[in-house]
Steps between C-alpha positions, in 0.01 A plus 500: 500500500363691206502342160766578244368716219665416167680776312367440152362717222127533445388172350285677240483846356200712588279762346545801725246781506666816625301778665611837626307688762636854540359551847673727751192597701597263782838659569625827650759569232402547137670316215417130523230558239792505255626164624331289228651717228844482659488120518382479140785732393739271689393224260272269696317359196818446299676333793221250557471430128872418489455224758222342297174648628233663288421847633185697426504857633139578591574866575409688814201491731351851504555707814372853566782725619489663845502851350130468416396326822455588864573302815172404664648303791843583642530144633430350156638747249350476150310184595221524236738530203744240636215254556371563148842461338596181683155352431561556129843337539345203681256450213780508243712254700210259547442502123870433439492203735181371335686496169771287657758778478742648752424850635801727553402833657722808512428770757439753623497505876438187705127563536466339155560162666139507618398478136760252378458250781121531513482427129722195530322370810159535334617307193640222719191491721292421191720193454489418872870577532683685773756781472818547701697824504855618561516873570854639461510841663681719752156571647214277607222699328272371776353828623129573495312830518500451877878471540645703212718799583488643148171393342697370202332189359825351369562411864178293520474244214630193683247557778218540246590173327482326837149638545590786736425869479250691288252289297562715190843336476442163664199443274673566167448200273227353719396466860749236609839494669756494220790356700503279809762594761657154495566546125660845534867586550668840539872509410748781556307702760700765686273802555156458664278754672448435875130407476567312179741273687211377713286439192775291344550295817127437529446428130651150496715562193864386489760777512869496413676823589838610373639375831379149409665530159823624657512208741369217285580607147267571209490141370381350827245778557357489148476122484306503826285793384409321178419182686266686737327694222445190287444232764120524482465730201487393136662808348738776606483877450805718559465869583840666457536847647827643376564659839553145625841537339767719653493862376852458367357243259159659439521874575186602311234423760280729705564349843861373505629320808867416540606144564291320239560208269822510303499460125606136524260420785210636297604300193532184709153555645352532151690196371370288787146620428543400137619157606184420695299478174179632657528873431176613335526880518746777577498872564778758539421824680635830632747585222524881510699639203505851649715371785702257290850518351503439122207255526708264714210379713284417201790310342550301820126431509522351150788277608305377803199414284725314258639287781152429639382391156779265414819676390815311599870551441537160332 
């Protein structure tokens, strides 16, 4: 039996440092570089201020656009610039954690997670603390340069954080494994590459597909996921890919897959995460305004962040 997680508001307000990273080098389709702006326009800072948090917008991490770059390795497209950008993000996140503040990172494609999580893990390692992770995504993002079909690095960050794949990514933030498999949970998976399936099976992480959610319900799945991710870890990071939600709810994503989380399932997942009182960092990725409808996906992203950080109906 898993433990009951109380549904209460955050016990204290936080100082949130918000970072954008307009990175779309890891994806096939352009546009997610505008994701941070779209989420800001949707009112992320104002929404979190209304529920009692102090929000400091630290601006964007600089990224060089693909128009002035060339692809050196078709299996690791734009690797040098991605590695540089996420390293800068990791440094900023580590500094935020050192100040005792909460890092909230707005992407950008999912390759930014290498920077966010590495920065958090490094800050916790200095305090001899351990990080658990819940990765909400339609995809596993567990490819490496040896298995990738596209060469797109946004399909590789989870593997890199587990110490797999190219050292330029796995070594961001320091030469140590950022996440242990027993502390890692993937939720909402429904579209994996054939070779990637083997990597996921062999990795040792816990996986809850949409079939599991259909059969067991989101509450049961999320409570178990949180328990696994926090059983041995001291703190929890959540990486929310907006394509984890169904395209009817979040249409503005580059790699939509039908059959994802409903609006209410996603809210419930975030509310349960809030209730565990060990969330130390959060990122939202893959919002693509070019593919969106009247900024709907960015607005939904803001609502999910609100729920994760303590908003309740009563």
